[in-house]
Residue frames relative to the residue before (quaternion, step in Angstrom):
aa qw qx qy qz dx dy dz
M 1.0000 0.0000 0.0000 0.0000 0.00 0.00 0.00
T 0.3568 -0.7232 0.5357 0.2505 3.35 -1.15 0.63
T 0.7216 -0.4474 0.3217 0.4190 3.44 -1.29 0.25
K 0.6514 0.5256 -0.3018 0.4565 3.62 1.02 -0.89
Q 0.6640 0.4957 -0.3037 0.4703 3.45 1.00 -0.83
T 0.6339 0.5105 -0.3188 0.4857 3.63 0.96 -0.76
A 0.6630 0.4730 -0.3213 0.4832 3.61 0.91 -0.77
Y 0.6450 0.4966 -0.3388 0.4718 3.50 0.92 -0.79
K 0.6384 0.5259 -0.3252 0.4584 3.70 0.91 -0.73
K 0.6402 0.5159 -0.2945 0.4872 3.57 1.07 -0.84
L 0.6509 0.5133 -0.2959 0.4747 3.54 1.02 -0.89
E 0.6368 0.5707 -0.2859 0.4326 3.46 1.05 -1.01
Q 0.6409 0.5133 -0.2759 0.4996 3.50 1.12 -1.07
R 0.6469 0.5243 -0.3147 0.4556 3.64 0.87 -1.01
V 0.6276 0.5330 -0.3216 0.4676 3.58 0.92 -0.89
K 0.6603 0.5077 -0.3069 0.4604 3.68 0.85 -1.09
M 0.6484 0.5271 -0.3001 0.4601 3.55 1.04 -1.03
L 0.6776 0.4974 -0.3019 0.4498 3.54 0.89 -0.97
E 0.6165 0.5528 -0.3257 0.4563 3.64 1.10 -0.80
K 0.6814 0.4717 -0.3191 0.4598 3.49 0.94 -0.89
E 0.6311 0.5168 -0.3405 0.4677 3.59 0.91 -0.83
L 0.6196 0.5249 -0.3265 0.4837 3.74 1.00 -0.77
D 0.6321 0.5389 -0.3112 0.4617 3.54 0.95 -1.07
K 0.6690 0.5071 -0.2863 0.4619 3.62 0.88 -0.96
R 0.6740 0.4925 -0.2974 0.4635 3.55 0.91 -0.85
V 0.6028 0.5627 -0.3178 0.4680 3.54 1.08 -0.77
K 0.6912 0.5015 -0.2718 0.4438 3.43 0.83 -1.09
K 0.6178 0.5557 -0.3035 0.4663 3.54 1.13 -1.05
R 0.7148 0.4506 -0.2826 0.4540 3.54 0.75 -1.16
T 0.6238 0.5344 -0.3741 0.4305 3.64 0.99 -0.67
R 0.5740 0.5669 -0.3397 0.4835 3.61 1.13 -0.83
E 0.6733 0.5001 -0.3047 0.4514 3.62 0.76 -1.11
L 0.7065 0.4394 -0.2940 0.4704 3.56 0.78 -1.05
E 0.5987 0.5420 -0.3852 0.4466 3.68 0.92 -0.44
I 0.6570 0.4870 -0.3086 0.4857 3.59 1.00 -0.87
Q 0.6115 0.5436 -0.3480 0.4577 3.60 1.05 -0.79
K 0.6391 0.5550 -0.3067 0.4353 3.49 1.03 -1.10
I 0.6954 0.4364 -0.3103 0.4793 3.62 0.70 -0.95
S 0.5703 0.5475 -0.4002 0.4635 3.67 0.96 -0.65
L 0.7016 0.4794 -0.2790 0.4473 3.59 0.62 -1.04
E 0.6172 0.5135 -0.3543 0.4795 3.63 0.96 -0.80
E 0.6906 0.4694 -0.3133 0.4523 3.61 0.82 -0.87
I 0.6308 0.4672 -0.3648 0.5007 3.65 1.05 -0.64
N 0.6209 0.5401 -0.3713 0.4300 3.67 0.81 -0.71
A 0.6476 0.5188 -0.3115 0.4630 3.64 0.96 -0.92
S 0.6435 0.5179 -0.3119 0.4695 3.59 1.00 -0.88
M 0.6652 0.5050 -0.3191 0.4479 3.49 0.94 -0.93
K 0.6072 0.5499 -0.3385 0.4630 3.61 1.04 -0.77
V 0.6801 0.4945 -0.3036 0.4481 3.49 0.86 -0.83
L 0.6547 0.5276 -0.2794 0.4637 3.53 1.01 -0.81
L 0.6456 0.5090 -0.3003 0.4837 3.54 1.10 -0.92
K 0.6073 0.5618 -0.3181 0.4630 3.60 1.11 -0.72
K 0.6692 0.5146 -0.2578 0.4700 3.45 0.98 -1.10
R 0.6695 0.5041 -0.2951 0.4588 3.56 0.94 -0.91
E 0.6416 0.5557 -0.2880 0.4434 3.43 1.05 -0.93
K 0.6578 0.4983 -0.2768 0.4923 3.49 1.09 -0.89
E 0.6680 0.4987 -0.2951 0.4668 3.52 0.94 -0.84
K 0.6228 0.5406 -0.3211 0.4656 3.64 1.19 -0.66
N 0.6497 0.5081 -0.2946 0.4826 3.56 1.14 -0.90
E 0.6611 0.5240 -0.3207 0.4308 3.49 0.96 -0.77
I 0.6330 0.4878 -0.3260 0.5050 3.61 1.17 -0.79
E 0.6267 0.5524 -0.3452 0.4278 3.62 0.88 -0.76
D 0.6595 0.5137 -0.2601 0.4832 3.42 1.11 -1.08
N 0.6546 0.5129 -0.2942 0.4710 3.58 0.92 -0.77
V 0.6484 0.5038 -0.3168 0.4748 3.57 0.94 -0.86
L 0.6756 0.5036 -0.2854 0.4567 3.62 0.88 -1.02
T 0.6678 0.5070 -0.2865 0.4636 3.59 1.00 -0.93
N 0.6734 0.5096 -0.2780 0.4578 3.45 0.94 -0.89
V 0.6291 0.5018 -0.3247 0.4970 3.60 0.95 -0.81
K 0.7123 0.4777 -0.2697 0.4378 3.58 0.75 -1.08
R 0.7474 0.3713 -0.2489 0.4915 3.69 0.94 -0.63
L 0.7733 0.4270 -0.1992 0.4243 3.54 0.98 -0.77
I 0.7683 0.3589 -0.1507 0.5081 3.56 1.23 -0.79
V 0.6909 0.5233 -0.2691 0.4201 3.57 0.84 -1.09
P 0.6311 0.5015 -0.3817 0.4522 3.70 0.84 -0.57
Y 0.6502 0.5204 -0.3170 0.4538 3.65 0.98 -0.77
I 0.6453 0.5313 -0.3193 0.4465 3.48 1.05 -0.72
K 0.6262 0.5242 -0.2865 0.5010 3.49 1.16 -0.84
K 0.6634 0.4870 -0.3179 0.4709 3.52 0.94 -0.79
M 0.6335 0.5196 -0.3240 0.4729 3.59 0.99 -0.81
K 0.6168 0.5520 -0.3492 0.4391 3.70 1.00 -0.73
K 0.7183 0.4216 -0.2797 0.4776 3.69 1.06 -0.61
T 0.5497 0.5339 -0.4453 0.4632 3.56 1.06 0.15
K 0.6137 -0.5456 0.4434 0.3593 3.48 -1.57 0.19
L 0.0916 0.8043 -0.5794 0.0945 3.48 -0.48 1.17
D 0.4592 -0.6307 0.5267 0.3375 3.54 -1.08 0.60
D 0.7356 -0.4338 0.3435 0.3907 3.46 -1.53 0.25
H 0.6991 0.4769 -0.3002 0.4401 3.47 0.92 -0.80
Q 0.6271 0.5124 -0.3260 0.4877 3.61 1.13 -0.47
I 0.6321 0.5352 -0.3329 0.4508 3.50 1.08 -0.79
T 0.6192 0.5650 -0.3089 0.4493 3.47 1.11 -0.87
F 0.6762 0.4701 -0.2784 0.4942 3.53 0.92 -0.94
L 0.6571 0.4964 -0.3398 0.4542 3.61 0.86 -0.74
N 0.6628 0.4550 -0.3373 0.4897 3.60 0.95 -0.64
I 0.5874 0.5062 -0.3954 0.4923 3.75 0.96 -0.42
I 0.6289 0.5271 -0.3511 0.4510 3.63 0.86 -0.83
E 0.7076 0.4994 -0.2458 0.4354 3.49 0.85 -1.13
S 0.6247 0.5166 -0.2904 0.5085 3.56 1.17 -0.83
N 0.6777 0.4637 -0.3045 0.4827 3.64 0.86 -0.74
I 0.6332 0.4913 -0.3551 0.4812 3.61 0.88 -0.53
D 0.6403 0.5168 -0.3290 0.4634 3.53 0.94 -0.85
E 0.6439 0.5258 -0.3262 0.4500 3.59 1.08 -0.78
I 0.6511 0.5334 -0.2931 0.4534 3.54 1.05 -0.94
I 0.7891 0.3631 -0.1844 0.4598 3.64 0.88 -0.89
S 0.4301 0.7386 -0.4335 0.2855 3.52 1.32 -0.26
P 0.6574 0.4848 -0.3700 0.4425 3.71 0.80 -0.63
F 0.6570 0.5217 -0.2920 0.4592 3.49 1.11 -0.75
S 0.6912 0.5055 -0.3030 0.4181 3.65 0.90 -1.00
R 0.5711 0.5881 -0.4133 0.3965 3.63 1.05 -0.47
K 0.6940 0.4531 -0.2659 0.4923 3.50 1.20 -0.71
M 0.3728 0.7467 -0.4844 0.2622 3.65 1.18 -0.02
S 0.1943 -0.7867 0.5663 0.1504 3.53 -0.96 0.67
I 0.6987 -0.4555 0.2979 0.4643 3.62 -1.19 0.23
K 0.6348 0.5561 -0.3586 0.3990 3.60 0.92 -0.80
D 0.6909 0.5169 -0.2669 0.4292 3.59 1.17 -0.72
S 0.6087 0.6217 -0.2884 0.3999 3.63 1.39 -0.16
N 0.4847 -0.6852 0.4204 0.3448 3.54 1.26 0.18
L 0.2866 0.7688 -0.5163 0.2456 3.64 0.99 0.54
T 0.4110 -0.6594 0.5524 0.3020 3.60 -1.04 0.56
P 0.6556 -0.5221 0.3328 0.4323 3.64 -1.13 0.48
K 0.6480 0.5172 -0.3398 0.4439 3.64 1.01 -0.54
E 0.6343 0.4978 -0.3216 0.4965 3.54 1.16 -0.70
I 0.6097 0.5341 -0.3554 0.4655 3.57 1.06 -0.72
Q 0.6388 0.5210 -0.3211 0.4662 3.64 1.00 -0.79
I 0.6475 0.5061 -0.3043 0.4817 3.56 0.95 -0.91
S 0.6511 0.5272 -0.3229 0.4402 3.59 0.87 -0.92
N 0.6613 0.5133 -0.3176 0.4454 3.53 0.97 -0.82
L 0.6464 0.5142 -0.3021 0.4760 3.46 1.14 -0.78
I 0.5582 0.5942 -0.3442 0.4657 3.59 1.15 -0.85
M 0.7060 0.4923 -0.2604 0.4374 3.54 0.81 -1.24
Q 0.6305 0.5354 -0.2940 0.4789 3.55 1.27 -0.52
G 0.5652 -0.6332 0.3691 0.3786 3.49 1.34 -0.24
A 0.4278 0.7342 -0.4293 0.3061 3.61 1.39 0.04
T 0.4112 -0.6928 0.5261 0.2725 3.67 -0.97 0.74
S 0.6815 -0.4654 0.3534 0.4405 3.54 -1.28 0.08
K 0.6061 0.5744 -0.2893 0.4680 3.44 1.16 -0.92
K 0.7000 0.4555 -0.2756 0.4761 3.57 0.81 -1.04
I 0.6693 0.4966 -0.3200 0.4506 3.61 0.95 -0.82
G 0.5999 0.5491 -0.3706 0.4485 3.52 1.11 -0.73
G 0.6787 0.5086 -0.3107 0.4292 3.60 0.93 -0.94
I 0.6546 0.5064 -0.3209 0.4605 3.59 1.08 -0.79
M 0.7784 0.3551 -0.1860 0.4831 3.57 0.86 -0.87
E 0.3791 -0.7521 0.4604 0.2804 3.55 1.42 0.16
I 0.5068 0.5395 -0.4858 0.4650 3.58 0.77 1.33
S 0.5631 -0.5993 0.4127 0.3918 3.55 -1.07 0.30
P 0.6208 -0.5701 0.3842 0.3768 3.56 -1.17 0.41
R 0.5922 0.5597 -0.3638 0.4514 3.56 1.25 -0.54
T 0.6148 0.5448 -0.3287 0.4661 3.54 1.15 -0.71
V 0.6552 0.4828 -0.3188 0.4857 3.53 1.05 -0.81
D 0.6316 0.5229 -0.3528 0.4508 3.59 1.03 -0.58
A 0.6161 0.5396 -0.3453 0.4583 3.57 1.15 -0.66
H 0.6397 0.5129 -0.3055 0.4841 3.52 1.20 -0.85
R 0.5846 0.5634 -0.3629 0.4574 3.61 1.05 -0.76
K 0.6774 0.4981 -0.2942 0.4544 3.54 0.90 -0.99
N 0.6501 0.5047 -0.3193 0.4697 3.58 0.95 -0.78
I 0.6442 0.5133 -0.3402 0.4537 3.58 0.96 -0.86
R 0.6341 0.5503 -0.3207 0.4385 3.58 0.96 -0.96
K 0.6590 0.5228 -0.2769 0.4645 3.53 1.11 -0.94
K 0.6991 0.4863 -0.2470 0.4624 3.54 0.92 -0.97
I 0.7389 0.3480 -0.2465 0.5217 3.68 1.06 -0.49
G 0.5708 -0.6568 0.3339 0.3624 3.62 1.31 0.31
L 0.5172 0.6093 -0.4496 0.3990 3.62 1.08 0.62
Q 0.3535 0.7623 -0.5130 0.1757 3.76 0.92 0.10
Q 0.8079 0.2611 -0.1616 0.5030 3.71 0.81 -0.62
K 0.5995 0.5560 -0.3446 0.4612 3.49 1.29 0.45
K 0.4891 -0.6739 0.4887 0.2605 3.61 -1.12 0.67
A 0.3728 0.7477 -0.4908 0.2472 3.66 1.15 0.12
N 0.5301 -0.6146 0.5079 0.2886 3.53 -1.15 0.66
L 0.4161 -0.7333 0.4746 0.2529 3.58 -0.56 1.09
R 0.6323 0.5144 -0.3445 0.4658 3.66 0.94 -0.80
S 0.6716 0.5153 -0.2968 0.4421 3.52 0.74 -1.07
Y 0.7036 0.4708 -0.2808 0.4523 3.62 0.89 -0.95
L 0.6305 0.5257 -0.3289 0.4668 3.59 1.12 -0.68
L 0.6659 0.4835 -0.2985 0.4833 3.53 1.05 -0.81
S 0.6290 0.5189 -0.3634 0.4506 3.63 1.00 -0.44
L 0.5977 0.5523 -0.3720 0.4464 3.63 1.23 -0.40
H 0.6355 0.5510 -0.3274 0.4305 3.60 1.19 -0.39
């Protein structure tokens, strides 16, 4: 063998050895990355669980604040409005009511039908309204008169705060879902 051939063989062996070493490093790094990937997936799953729990807790707090304000404060404001108040007191009462509405408005948009103190029959009628049924059709389905359905519609509007507004009942109910 010539010197060139010997040098070429040695070089060839060196290249093979370097390829094997590189292959080992790639396999080792691939395993490390796979372990990191699994770890990150586990962390991601844990974070999703924590975020869902936090969202649920946040919704519960919002529901509690809204319910407490509607049950513990609003009735007294309404009672106070029915008493003899001077203009100064009425102004302050209106400011208080406005500020309370401003505070709870982000929560009240998320209110659901179940939170509005509707009777079971009103909930049934609300569901049919959301499906686009007319009073006549609802009356036929529930075996009650269309006038009774209209009375229920009026009560539903009152309970969800639409009695003096021109908002479409169906659209509003759909927005609560």
